[in-house]
HTML snippet that shows the backbone in 3Dmol.js (N, CA, C, O; Angstrom):
<script src="https://3Dmol.org/build/3Dmol-min.js"></script>
<div id="view" style="width:600px;height:400px;position:relative"></div>
<script>
const pdb = `
ATOM      1  N   MET A   1     -16.814  13.310  -4.796  1.00  0.00           N
ATOM      2  CA  MET A   1     -15.854  12.237  -4.915  1.00  0.00           C
ATOM      3  C   MET A   1     -14.967  12.247  -3.674  1.00  0.00           C
ATOM      4  O   MET A   1     -14.599  13.314  -3.181  1.00  0.00           O
ATOM      5  N   ASP A   2     -14.633  11.101  -3.185  1.00  0.00           N
ATOM      6  CA  ASP A   2     -13.781  10.945  -2.006  1.00  0.00           C
ATOM      7  C   ASP A   2     -12.426  11.603  -2.245  1.00  0.00           C
ATOM      8  O   ASP A   2     -11.819  11.414  -3.300  1.00  0.00           O
ATOM      9  N   SER A   3     -11.950  12.374  -1.269  1.00  0.00           N
ATOM     10  CA  SER A   3     -10.676  13.080  -1.437  1.00  0.00           C
ATOM     11  C   SER A   3      -9.505  12.119  -1.608  1.00  0.00           C
ATOM     12  O   SER A   3      -8.529  12.460  -2.275  1.00  0.00           O
ATOM     13  N   ASN A   4      -9.581  10.924  -1.021  1.00  0.00           N
ATOM     14  CA  ASN A   4      -8.511   9.932  -1.220  1.00  0.00           C
ATOM     15  C   ASN A   4      -8.452   9.465  -2.668  1.00  0.00           C
ATOM     16  O   ASN A   4      -7.371   9.235  -3.211  1.00  0.00           O
ATOM     17  N   ILE A   5      -9.617   9.327  -3.287  1.00  0.00           N
ATOM     18  CA  ILE A   5      -9.660   8.942  -4.696  1.00  0.00           C
ATOM     19  C   ILE A   5      -9.078  10.055  -5.552  1.00  0.00           C
ATOM     20  O   ILE A   5      -8.308   9.794  -6.477  1.00  0.00           O
ATOM     21  N   VAL A   6      -9.442  11.289  -5.248  1.00  0.00           N
ATOM     22  CA  VAL A   6      -8.920  12.434  -5.989  1.00  0.00           C
ATOM     23  C   VAL A   6      -7.397  12.470  -5.884  1.00  0.00           C
ATOM     24  O   VAL A   6      -6.710  12.628  -6.893  1.00  0.00           O
ATOM     25  N   ARG A   7      -6.871  12.325  -4.679  1.00  0.00           N
ATOM     26  CA  ARG A   7      -5.409  12.330  -4.494  1.00  0.00           C
ATOM     27  C   ARG A   7      -4.749  11.196  -5.276  1.00  0.00           C
ATOM     28  O   ARG A   7      -3.693  11.390  -5.879  1.00  0.00           O
ATOM     29  N   ALA A   8      -5.355  10.037  -5.271  1.00  0.00           N
ATOM     30  CA  ALA A   8      -4.792   8.891  -5.992  1.00  0.00           C
ATOM     31  C   ALA A   8      -4.783   9.144  -7.498  1.00  0.00           C
ATOM     32  O   ALA A   8      -3.806   8.828  -8.176  1.00  0.00           O
ATOM     33  N   LEU A   9      -5.864   9.711  -8.018  1.00  0.00           N
ATOM     34  CA  LEU A   9      -5.925  10.021  -9.446  1.00  0.00           C
ATOM     35  C   LEU A   9      -4.864  11.041  -9.837  1.00  0.00           C
ATOM     36  O   LEU A   9      -4.171  10.873 -10.840  1.00  0.00           O
ATOM     37  N   VAL A  10      -4.742  12.093  -9.047  1.00  0.00           N
ATOM     38  CA  VAL A  10      -3.753  13.136  -9.330  1.00  0.00           C
ATOM     39  C   VAL A  10      -2.346  12.567  -9.227  1.00  0.00           C
ATOM     40  O   VAL A  10      -1.493  12.880 -10.058  1.00  0.00           O
ATOM     41  N   ALA A  11      -2.090  11.736  -8.221  1.00  0.00           N
ATOM     42  CA  ALA A  11      -0.760  11.138  -8.062  1.00  0.00           C
ATOM     43  C   ALA A  11      -0.426  10.236  -9.244  1.00  0.00           C
ATOM     44  O   ALA A  11       0.683  10.289  -9.776  1.00  0.00           O
ATOM     45  N   GLU A  12      -1.380   9.413  -9.653  1.00  0.00           N
ATOM     46  CA  GLU A  12      -1.144   8.523 -10.788  1.00  0.00           C
ATOM     47  C   GLU A  12      -0.892   9.329 -12.053  1.00  0.00           C
ATOM     48  O   GLU A  12       0.010   9.015 -12.829  1.00  0.00           O
ATOM     49  N   PHE A  13      -1.689  10.367 -12.255  1.00  0.00           N
ATOM     50  CA  PHE A  13      -1.504  11.214 -13.428  1.00  0.00           C
ATOM     51  C   PHE A  13      -0.133  11.879 -13.383  1.00  0.00           C
ATOM     52  O   PHE A  13       0.555  11.954 -14.401  1.00  0.00           O
ATOM     53  N   GLY A  14       0.265  12.361 -12.213  1.00  0.00           N
ATOM     54  CA  GLY A  14       1.567  13.008 -12.069  1.00  0.00           C
ATOM     55  C   GLY A  14       2.707  12.058 -12.389  1.00  0.00           C
ATOM     56  O   GLY A  14       3.691  12.455 -13.013  1.00  0.00           O
ATOM     57  N   LEU A  15       2.584  10.810 -11.969  1.00  0.00           N
ATOM     58  CA  LEU A  15       3.620   9.818 -12.282  1.00  0.00           C
ATOM     59  C   LEU A  15       3.669   9.547 -13.778  1.00  0.00           C
ATOM     60  O   LEU A  15       4.751   9.407 -14.348  1.00  0.00           O
ATOM     61  N   ASP A  16       2.508   9.474 -14.417  1.00  0.00           N
ATOM     62  CA  ASP A  16       2.477   9.280 -15.866  1.00  0.00           C
ATOM     63  C   ASP A  16       3.124  10.455 -16.583  1.00  0.00           C
ATOM     64  O   ASP A  16       3.862  10.271 -17.551  1.00  0.00           O
ATOM     65  N   LEU A  17       2.847  11.661 -16.107  1.00  0.00           N
ATOM     66  CA  LEU A  17       3.440  12.851 -16.716  1.00  0.00           C
ATOM     67  C   LEU A  17       4.954  12.864 -16.528  1.00  0.00           C
ATOM     68  O   LEU A  17       5.691  13.208 -17.452  1.00  0.00           O
ATOM     69  N   LEU A  18       5.421  12.489 -15.335  1.00  0.00           N
ATOM     70  CA  LEU A  18       6.858  12.414 -15.100  1.00  0.00           C
ATOM     71  C   LEU A  18       7.515  11.380 -16.012  1.00  0.00           C
ATOM     72  O   LEU A  18       8.586  11.629 -16.565  1.00  0.00           O
ATOM     73  N   LYS A  19       6.878  10.226 -16.167  1.00  0.00           N
ATOM     74  CA  LYS A  19       7.426   9.188 -17.045  1.00  0.00           C
ATOM     75  C   LYS A  19       7.491   9.689 -18.480  1.00  0.00           C
ATOM     76  O   LYS A  19       8.487   9.476 -19.172  1.00  0.00           O
ATOM     77  N   PHE A  20       6.428  10.356 -18.929  1.00  0.00           N
ATOM     78  CA  PHE A  20       6.396  10.913 -20.276  1.00  0.00           C
ATOM     79  C   PHE A  20       7.557  11.893 -20.471  1.00  0.00           C
ATOM     80  O   PHE A  20       8.274  11.819 -21.468  1.00  0.00           O
ATOM     81  N   ASN A  21       7.738  12.810 -19.516  1.00  0.00           N
ATOM     82  CA  ASN A  21       8.819  13.787 -19.623  1.00  0.00           C
ATOM     83  C   ASN A  21      10.191  13.123 -19.580  1.00  0.00           C
ATOM     84  O   ASN A  21      11.098  13.529 -20.306  1.00  0.00           O
ATOM     85  N   ASP A  22      10.352  12.106 -18.735  1.00  0.00           N
ATOM     86  CA  ASP A  22      11.619  11.376 -18.688  1.00  0.00           C
ATOM     87  C   ASP A  22      11.891  10.656 -20.002  1.00  0.00           C
ATOM     88  O   ASP A  22      13.018  10.662 -20.498  1.00  0.00           O
ATOM     89  N   ASP A  23      10.860  10.036 -20.562  1.00  0.00           N
ATOM     90  CA  ASP A  23      11.035   9.345 -21.843  1.00  0.00           C
ATOM     91  C   ASP A  23      11.449  10.317 -22.939  1.00  0.00           C
ATOM     92  O   ASP A  23      12.291   9.986 -23.774  1.00  0.00           O
ATOM     93  N   ILE A  24      10.866  11.508 -22.946  1.00  0.00           N
ATOM     94  CA  ILE A  24      11.270  12.521 -23.928  1.00  0.00           C
ATOM     95  C   ILE A  24      12.717  12.924 -23.680  1.00  0.00           C
ATOM     96  O   ILE A  24      13.534  12.956 -24.601  1.00  0.00           O
ATOM     97  N   ARG A  25      13.019  13.226 -22.436  1.00  0.00           N
ATOM     98  CA  ARG A  25      14.366  13.705 -22.082  1.00  0.00           C
ATOM     99  C   ARG A  25      15.433  12.677 -22.421  1.00  0.00           C
ATOM    100  O   ARG A  25      16.509  13.030 -22.904  1.00  0.00           O
ATOM    101  N   LEU A  26      15.142  11.412 -22.170  1.00  0.00           N
ATOM    102  CA  LEU A  26      16.115  10.353 -22.421  1.00  0.00           C
ATOM    103  C   LEU A  26      16.104   9.862 -23.869  1.00  0.00           C
ATOM    104  O   LEU A  26      16.961   9.072 -24.267  1.00  0.00           O
ATOM    105  N   GLY A  27      15.136  10.330 -24.650  1.00  0.00           N
ATOM    106  CA  GLY A  27      15.034   9.893 -26.039  1.00  0.00           C
ATOM    107  C   GLY A  27      14.470   8.497 -26.180  1.00  0.00           C
ATOM    108  O   GLY A  27      14.681   7.847 -27.204  1.00  0.00           O
ATOM    109  N   THR A  28      13.754   8.020 -25.166  1.00  0.00           N
ATOM    110  CA  THR A  28      13.193   6.666 -25.196  1.00  0.00           C
ATOM    111  C   THR A  28      11.681   6.648 -25.426  1.00  0.00           C
ATOM    112  O   THR A  28      11.056   5.590 -25.354  1.00  0.00           O
ATOM    113  N   LEU A  29      11.096   7.803 -25.700  1.00  0.00           N
ATOM    114  CA  LEU A  29       9.658   7.877 -25.950  1.00  0.00           C
ATOM    115  C   LEU A  29       9.314   7.092 -27.211  1.00  0.00           C
ATOM    116  O   LEU A  29       9.948   7.274 -28.250  1.00  0.00           O
ATOM    117  N   VAL A  30       8.331   6.234 -27.123  1.00  0.00           N
ATOM    118  CA  VAL A  30       7.863   5.474 -28.286  1.00  0.00           C
ATOM    119  C   VAL A  30       6.391   5.777 -28.499  1.00  0.00           C
ATOM    120  O   VAL A  30       5.657   6.033 -27.545  1.00  0.00           O
ATOM    121  N   PRO A  31       5.964   5.747 -29.745  1.00  0.00           N
ATOM    122  CA  PRO A  31       4.541   6.003 -30.015  1.00  0.00           C
ATOM    123  C   PRO A  31       3.664   4.940 -29.350  1.00  0.00           C
ATOM    124  O   PRO A  31       4.094   3.797 -29.193  1.00  0.00           O
ATOM    125  N   PRO A  32       2.447   5.303 -28.962  1.00  0.00           N
ATOM    126  CA  PRO A  32       1.530   4.322 -28.379  1.00  0.00           C
ATOM    127  C   PRO A  32       1.254   3.184 -29.369  1.00  0.00           C
ATOM    128  O   PRO A  32       1.291   3.381 -30.583  1.00  0.00           O
ATOM    129  N   ALA A  33       0.982   2.016 -28.841  1.00  0.00           N
ATOM    130  CA  ALA A  33       0.659   0.869 -29.696  1.00  0.00           C
ATOM    131  C   ALA A  33      -0.576   1.173 -30.536  1.00  0.00           C
ATOM    132  O   ALA A  33      -1.522   1.801 -30.062  1.00  0.00           O
ATOM    133  N   ASN A  34      -0.557   0.735 -31.753  1.00  0.00           N
ATOM    134  CA  ASN A  34      -1.692   0.886 -32.674  1.00  0.00           C
ATOM    135  C   ASN A  34      -2.090   2.339 -32.915  1.00  0.00           C
ATOM    136  O   ASN A  34      -3.258   2.622 -33.179  1.00  0.00           O
ATOM    137  N   CYS A  35      -1.142   3.256 -32.828  1.00  0.00           N
ATOM    138  CA  CYS A  35      -1.472   4.663 -33.070  1.00  0.00           C
ATOM    139  C   CYS A  35      -1.430   4.951 -34.569  1.00  0.00           C
ATOM    140  O   CYS A  35      -0.910   4.160 -35.356  1.00  0.00           O
ATOM    141  N   SER A  36      -1.978   6.073 -34.936  1.00  0.00           N
ATOM    142  CA  SER A  36      -1.988   6.465 -36.345  1.00  0.00           C
ATOM    143  C   SER A  36      -0.587   6.866 -36.781  1.00  0.00           C
ATOM    144  O   SER A  36       0.289   7.127 -35.955  1.00  0.00           O
ATOM    145  N   LYS A  37      -0.397   6.910 -38.078  1.00  0.00           N
ATOM    146  CA  LYS A  37       0.909   7.304 -38.621  1.00  0.00           C
ATOM    147  C   LYS A  37       1.239   8.740 -38.222  1.00  0.00           C
ATOM    148  O   LYS A  37       2.400   9.052 -37.954  1.00  0.00           O
ATOM    149  N   SER A  38       0.240   9.614 -38.178  1.00  0.00           N
ATOM    150  CA  SER A  38       0.496  11.006 -37.806  1.00  0.00           C
ATOM    151  C   SER A  38       0.918  11.124 -36.342  1.00  0.00           C
ATOM    152  O   SER A  38       1.759  11.958 -36.006  1.00  0.00           O
ATOM    153  N   THR A  39       0.338  10.292 -35.468  1.00  0.00           N
ATOM    154  CA  THR A  39       0.739  10.291 -34.055  1.00  0.00           C
ATOM    155  C   THR A  39       2.168   9.795 -33.916  1.00  0.00           C
ATOM    156  O   THR A  39       2.940  10.342 -33.128  1.00  0.00           O
ATOM    157  N   ALA A  40       2.529   8.766 -34.672  1.00  0.00           N
ATOM    158  CA  ALA A  40       3.897   8.256 -34.635  1.00  0.00           C
ATOM    159  C   ALA A  40       4.877   9.314 -35.138  1.00  0.00           C
ATOM    160  O   ALA A  40       5.960   9.481 -34.577  1.00  0.00           O
ATOM    161  N   THR A  41       4.498  10.016 -36.184  1.00  0.00           N
ATOM    162  CA  THR A  41       5.340  11.089 -36.718  1.00  0.00           C
ATOM    163  C   THR A  41       5.469  12.218 -35.708  1.00  0.00           C
ATOM    164  O   THR A  41       6.559  12.752 -35.502  1.00  0.00           O
ATOM    165  N   ASP A  42       4.357  12.583 -35.077  1.00  0.00           N
ATOM    166  CA  ASP A  42       4.393  13.629 -34.049  1.00  0.00           C
ATOM    167  C   ASP A  42       5.319  13.240 -32.905  1.00  0.00           C
ATOM    168  O   ASP A  42       6.067  14.075 -32.396  1.00  0.00           O
ATOM    169  N   THR A  43       5.269  11.971 -32.500  1.00  0.00           N
ATOM    170  CA  THR A  43       6.128  11.492 -31.416  1.00  0.00           C
ATOM    171  C   THR A  43       7.597  11.644 -31.790  1.00  0.00           C
ATOM    172  O   THR A  43       8.406  12.104 -30.984  1.00  0.00           O
ATOM    173  N   GLU A  44       7.933  11.261 -33.000  1.00  0.00           N
ATOM    174  CA  GLU A  44       9.326  11.389 -33.456  1.00  0.00           C
ATOM    175  C   GLU A  44       9.739  12.860 -33.559  1.00  0.00           C
ATOM    176  O   GLU A  44      10.876  13.208 -33.240  1.00  0.00           O
ATOM    177  N   ASN A  45       8.825  13.718 -34.002  1.00  0.00           N
ATOM    178  CA  ASN A  45       9.123  15.152 -34.090  1.00  0.00           C
ATOM    179  C   ASN A  45       9.356  15.752 -32.707  1.00  0.00           C
ATOM    180  O   ASN A  45      10.246  16.585 -32.528  1.00  0.00           O
ATOM    181  N   ILE A  46       8.555  15.328 -31.729  1.00  0.00           N
ATOM    182  CA  ILE A  46       8.725  15.808 -30.359  1.00  0.00           C
ATOM    183  C   ILE A  46      10.094  15.405 -29.824  1.00  0.00           C
ATOM    184  O   ILE A  46      10.801  16.215 -29.225  1.00  0.00           O
ATOM    185  N   LYS A  47      10.460  14.148 -30.047  1.00  0.00           N
ATOM    186  CA  LYS A  47      11.771  13.675 -29.585  1.00  0.00           C
ATOM    187  C   LYS A  47      12.902  14.481 -30.228  1.00  0.00           C
ATOM    188  O   LYS A  47      13.846  14.882 -29.547  1.00  0.00           O
ATOM    189  N   ALA A  48      12.804  14.716 -31.536  1.00  0.00           N
ATOM    190  CA  ALA A  48      13.845  15.457 -32.241  1.00  0.00           C
ATOM    191  C   ALA A  48      13.919  16.902 -31.753  1.00  0.00           C
ATOM    192  O   ALA A  48      15.008  17.436 -31.539  1.00  0.00           O
ATOM    193  N   PHE A  49      12.763  17.530 -31.577  1.00  0.00           N
ATOM    194  CA  PHE A  49      12.733  18.913 -31.094  1.00  0.00           C
ATOM    195  C   PHE A  49      13.349  19.009 -29.704  1.00  0.00           C
ATOM    196  O   PHE A  49      14.168  19.888 -29.437  1.00  0.00           O
ATOM    197  N   TYR A  50      12.952  18.105 -28.832  1.00  0.00           N
ATOM    198  CA  TYR A  50      13.451  18.124 -27.453  1.00  0.00           C
ATOM    199  C   TYR A  50      14.965  17.908 -27.434  1.00  0.00           C
ATOM    200  O   TYR A  50      15.684  18.591 -26.705  1.00  0.00           O
ATOM    201  N   ALA A  51      15.439  16.964 -28.229  1.00  0.00           N
ATOM    202  CA  ALA A  51      16.875  16.686 -28.284  1.00  0.00           C
ATOM    203  C   ALA A  51      17.651  17.916 -28.746  1.00  0.00           C
ATOM    204  O   ALA A  51      18.700  18.242 -28.191  1.00  0.00           O
ATOM    205  N   GLU A  52      17.133  18.587 -29.756  1.00  0.00           N
ATOM    206  CA  GLU A  52      17.815  19.778 -30.278  1.00  0.00           C
ATOM    207  C   GLU A  52      17.782  20.920 -29.257  1.00  0.00           C
ATOM    208  O   GLU A  52      18.798  21.571 -29.015  1.00  0.00           O
ATOM    209  N   ALA A  53      16.620  21.156 -28.668  1.00  0.00           N
ATOM    210  CA  ALA A  53      16.475  22.259 -27.712  1.00  0.00           C
ATOM    211  C   ALA A  53      17.294  22.030 -26.449  1.00  0.00           C
ATOM    212  O   ALA A  53      17.811  22.978 -25.859  1.00  0.00           O
ATOM    213  N   SER A  54      17.410  20.776 -26.036  1.00  0.00           N
ATOM    214  CA  SER A  54      18.099  20.502 -24.769  1.00  0.00           C
ATOM    215  C   SER A  54      19.615  20.631 -24.869  1.00  0.00           C
ATOM    216  O   SER A  54      20.315  20.452 -23.872  1.00  0.00           O
ATOM    217  N   ARG A  55      20.128  20.935 -26.046  1.00  0.00           N
ATOM    218  CA  ARG A  55      21.579  21.096 -26.224  1.00  0.00           C
ATOM    219  C   ARG A  55      22.088  22.461 -25.773  1.00  0.00           C
ATOM    220  O   ARG A  55      23.291  22.654 -25.600  1.00  0.00           O
ATOM    221  N   THR A  56      21.165  23.409 -25.583  1.00  0.00           N
ATOM    222  CA  THR A  56      21.578  24.752 -25.169  1.00  0.00           C
ATOM    223  C   THR A  56      20.892  25.137 -23.862  1.00  0.00           C
ATOM    224  O   THR A  56      19.836  24.607 -23.516  1.00  0.00           O
ATOM    225  N   GLU A  57      21.506  26.059 -23.154  1.00  0.00           N
ATOM    226  CA  GLU A  57      20.931  26.542 -21.890  1.00  0.00           C
ATOM    227  C   GLU A  57      19.590  27.237 -22.137  1.00  0.00           C
ATOM    228  O   GLU A  57      18.632  27.039 -21.389  1.00  0.00           O
ATOM    229  N   VAL A  58      19.534  28.044 -23.183  1.00  0.00           N
ATOM    230  CA  VAL A  58      18.284  28.741 -23.508  1.00  0.00           C
ATOM    231  C   VAL A  58      17.189  27.733 -23.853  1.00  0.00           C
ATOM    232  O   VAL A  58      16.047  27.882 -23.417  1.00  0.00           O
ATOM    233  N   GLY A  59      17.528  26.725 -24.620  1.00  0.00           N
ATOM    234  CA  GLY A  59      16.561  25.699 -24.986  1.00  0.00           C
ATOM    235  C   GLY A  59      16.063  24.929 -23.773  1.00  0.00           C
ATOM    236  O   GLY A  59      14.869  24.654 -23.650  1.00  0.00           O
ATOM    237  N   ARG A  60      16.986  24.580 -22.872  1.00  0.00           N
ATOM    238  CA  ARG A  60      16.589  23.862 -21.654  1.00  0.00           C
ATOM    239  C   ARG A  60      15.672  24.722 -20.791  1.00  0.00           C
ATOM    240  O   ARG A  60      14.706  24.216 -20.219  1.00  0.00           O
ATOM    241  N   SER A  61      15.963  26.008 -20.694  1.00  0.00           N
ATOM    242  CA  SER A  61      15.109  26.911 -19.914  1.00  0.00           C
ATOM    243  C   SER A  61      13.715  27.016 -20.526  1.00  0.00           C
ATOM    244  O   SER A  61      12.715  27.017 -19.809  1.00  0.00           O
ATOM    245  N   ALA A  62      13.655  27.102 -21.849  1.00  0.00           N
ATOM    246  CA  ALA A  62      12.358  27.194 -22.527  1.00  0.00           C
ATOM    247  C   ALA A  62      11.561  25.905 -22.339  1.00  0.00           C
ATOM    248  O   ALA A  62      10.356  25.949 -22.092  1.00  0.00           O
ATOM    249  N   LEU A  63      12.229  24.765 -22.454  1.00  0.00           N
ATOM    250  CA  LEU A  63      11.545  23.488 -22.254  1.00  0.00           C
ATOM    251  C   LEU A  63      11.041  23.343 -20.820  1.00  0.00           C
ATOM    252  O   LEU A  63       9.948  22.827 -20.589  1.00  0.00           O
ATOM    253  N   GLU A  64      11.835  23.798 -19.870  1.00  0.00           N
ATOM    254  CA  GLU A  64      11.425  23.733 -18.469  1.00  0.00           C
ATOM    255  C   GLU A  64      10.195  24.604 -18.219  1.00  0.00           C
ATOM    256  O   GLU A  64       9.250  24.177 -17.555  1.00  0.00           O
ATOM    257  N   ALA A  65      10.212  25.824 -18.754  1.00  0.00           N
ATOM    258  CA  ALA A  65       9.073  26.720 -18.578  1.00  0.00           C
ATOM    259  C   ALA A  65       7.827  26.144 -19.242  1.00  0.00           C
ATOM    260  O   ALA A  65       6.731  26.229 -18.689  1.00  0.00           O
ATOM    261  N   ASN A  66       7.991  25.561 -20.421  1.00  0.00           N
ATOM    262  CA  ASN A  66       6.863  24.971 -21.121  1.00  0.00           C
ATOM    263  C   ASN A  66       6.302  23.770 -20.354  1.00  0.00           C
ATOM    264  O   ASN A  66       5.085  23.606 -20.264  1.00  0.00           O
ATOM    265  N   ALA A  67       7.177  22.936 -19.807  1.00  0.00           N
ATOM    266  CA  ALA A  67       6.727  21.774 -19.036  1.00  0.00           C
ATOM    267  C   ALA A  67       5.944  22.211 -17.804  1.00  0.00           C
ATOM    268  O   ALA A  67       4.934  21.596 -17.459  1.00  0.00           O
ATOM    269  N   LYS A  68       6.400  23.264 -17.142  1.00  0.00           N
ATOM    270  CA  LYS A  68       5.690  23.762 -15.965  1.00  0.00           C
ATOM    271  C   LYS A  68       4.317  24.300 -16.362  1.00  0.00           C
ATOM    272  O   LYS A  68       3.321  24.025 -15.694  1.00  0.00           O
ATOM    273  N   LEU A  69       4.270  25.051 -17.430  1.00  0.00           N
ATOM    274  CA  LEU A  69       2.995  25.589 -17.902  1.00  0.00           C
ATOM    275  C   LEU A  69       2.033  24.456 -18.266  1.00  0.00           C
ATOM    276  O   LEU A  69       0.857  24.495 -17.904  1.00  0.00           O
ATOM    277  N   MET A  70       2.536  23.452 -18.981  1.00  0.00           N
ATOM    278  CA  MET A  70       1.706  22.304 -19.351  1.00  0.00           C
ATOM    279  C   MET A  70       1.191  21.593 -18.107  1.00  0.00           C
ATOM    280  O   MET A  70       0.010  21.254 -18.028  1.00  0.00           O
ATOM    281  N   SER A  71       2.056  21.371 -17.154  1.00  0.00           N
ATOM    282  CA  SER A  71       1.672  20.697 -15.922  1.00  0.00           C
ATOM    283  C   SER A  71       0.598  21.491 -15.177  1.00  0.00           C
ATOM    284  O   SER A  71      -0.385  20.922 -14.702  1.00  0.00           O
ATOM    285  N   ASP A  72       0.788  22.793 -15.079  1.00  0.00           N
ATOM    286  CA  ASP A  72      -0.202  23.644 -14.404  1.00  0.00           C
ATOM    287  C   ASP A  72      -1.554  23.581 -15.095  1.00  0.00           C
ATOM    288  O   ASP A  72      -2.588  23.471 -14.437  1.00  0.00           O
ATOM    289  N   ARG A  73      -1.549  23.650 -16.412  1.00  0.00           N
ATOM    290  CA  ARG A  73      -2.819  23.614 -17.154  1.00  0.00           C
ATOM    291  C   ARG A  73      -3.521  22.267 -17.008  1.00  0.00           C
ATOM    292  O   ARG A  73      -4.743  22.207 -16.871  1.00  0.00           O
ATOM    293  N   ILE A  74      -2.747  21.196 -17.038  1.00  0.00           N
ATOM    294  CA  ILE A  74      -3.338  19.868 -16.885  1.00  0.00           C
ATOM    295  C   ILE A  74      -3.945  19.725 -15.497  1.00  0.00           C
ATOM    296  O   ILE A  74      -5.053  19.208 -15.354  1.00  0.00           O
ATOM    297  N   GLN A  75      -3.229  20.179 -14.477  1.00  0.00           N
ATOM    298  CA  GLN A  75      -3.764  20.094 -13.120  1.00  0.00           C
ATOM    299  C   GLN A  75      -5.034  20.923 -12.979  1.00  0.00           C
ATOM    300  O   GLN A  75      -5.986  20.493 -12.328  1.00  0.00           O
ATOM    301  N   GLU A  76      -5.056  22.101 -13.579  1.00  0.00           N
ATOM    302  CA  GLU A  76      -6.266  22.926 -13.532  1.00  0.00           C
ATOM    303  C   GLU A  76      -7.440  22.193 -14.161  1.00  0.00           C
ATOM    304  O   GLU A  76      -8.553  22.222 -13.636  1.00  0.00           O
ATOM    305  N   GLN A  77      -7.186  21.533 -15.292  1.00  0.00           N
ATOM    306  CA  GLN A  77      -8.259  20.808 -15.977  1.00  0.00           C
ATOM    307  C   GLN A  77      -8.745  19.632 -15.145  1.00  0.00           C
ATOM    308  O   GLN A  77      -9.947  19.378 -15.067  1.00  0.00           O
ATOM    309  N   ILE A  78      -7.823  18.917 -14.526  1.00  0.00           N
ATOM    310  CA  ILE A  78      -8.209  17.778 -13.681  1.00  0.00           C
ATOM    311  C   ILE A  78      -9.121  18.254 -12.556  1.00  0.00           C
ATOM    312  O   ILE A  78     -10.182  17.675 -12.323  1.00  0.00           O
ATOM    313  N   PHE A  79      -8.706  19.308 -11.860  1.00  0.00           N
ATOM    314  CA  PHE A  79      -9.515  19.787 -10.744  1.00  0.00           C
ATOM    315  C   PHE A  79     -10.837  20.370 -11.212  1.00  0.00           C
ATOM    316  O   PHE A  79     -11.846  20.246 -10.518  1.00  0.00           O
ATOM    317  N   LYS A  80     -10.848  20.999 -12.370  1.00  0.00           N
ATOM    318  CA  LYS A  80     -12.090  21.520 -12.929  1.00  0.00           C
ATOM    319  C   LYS A  80     -13.051  20.366 -13.210  1.00  0.00           C
ATOM    320  O   LYS A  80     -14.231  20.431 -12.864  1.00  0.00           O
ATOM    321  N   ASP A  81     -12.528  19.296 -13.849  1.00  0.00           N
ATOM    322  CA  ASP A  81     -13.351  18.133 -14.158  1.00  0.00           C
ATOM    323  C   ASP A  81     -13.857  17.457 -12.880  1.00  0.00           C
ATOM    324  O   ASP A  81     -15.009  17.027 -12.816  1.00  0.00           O
ATOM    325  N   LEU A  82     -13.003  17.367 -11.876  1.00  0.00           N
ATOM    326  CA  LEU A  82     -13.400  16.737 -10.619  1.00  0.00           C
ATOM    327  C   LEU A  82     -14.460  17.557  -9.908  1.00  0.00           C
ATOM    328  O   LEU A  82     -15.386  16.993  -9.326  1.00  0.00           O
ATOM    329  N   LEU A  83     -14.340  18.882  -9.944  1.00  0.00           N
ATOM    330  CA  LEU A  83     -15.340  19.740  -9.304  1.00  0.00           C
ATOM    331  C   LEU A  83     -16.687  19.605  -9.985  1.00  0.00           C
ATOM    332  O   LEU A  83     -17.729  19.651  -9.330  1.00  0.00           O
ATOM    333  N   ILE A  84     -16.668  19.440 -11.293  1.00  0.00           N
ATOM    334  CA  ILE A  84     -17.926  19.267 -12.035  1.00  0.00           C
ATOM    335  C   ILE A  84     -18.621  17.974 -11.599  1.00  0.00           C
ATOM    336  O   ILE A  84     -19.847  17.919 -11.506  1.00  0.00           O
ATOM    337  N   GLN A  85     -17.817  16.928 -11.332  1.00  0.00           N
ATOM    338  CA  GLN A  85     -18.384  15.649 -10.920  1.00  0.00           C
ATOM    339  C   GLN A  85     -18.958  15.687  -9.506  1.00  0.00           C
ATOM    340  O   GLN A  85     -19.842  14.900  -9.166  1.00  0.00           O
ATOM    341  N   LEU A  86     -18.457  16.595  -8.695  1.00  0.00           N
ATOM    342  CA  LEU A  86     -18.950  16.682  -7.315  1.00  0.00           C
ATOM    343  C   LEU A  86     -20.280  17.322  -7.320  1.00  0.00           C
ATOM    344  O   LEU A  86     -20.885  17.498  -6.262  1.00  0.00           O
TER     345      LEU A  86
END
`;
const viewer = $3Dmol.createViewer("view");
viewer.addModel(pdb, "pdb");
viewer.setStyle({}, {cartoon: {color: "spectrum"}});
viewer.zoomTo();
viewer.render();
</script>
């Protein structure tokens, strides 16, 4: 796969991830259109958990560490999938 395409895919994914994290942080995350009731409930639970955790320094540190770990794992998976396609 062309390296420019790979960079574009990773950049787009990174922007989506940043938007997702911002929506959680700001409390503006909404469930995807036409999602199941369990997905909508999960979305609301995530918002509530994040809001509660972000009220303390320890909670903010834990959320930051978790976000970094999630980001690292997602990037690893993207590159793994891209390498398989090559």
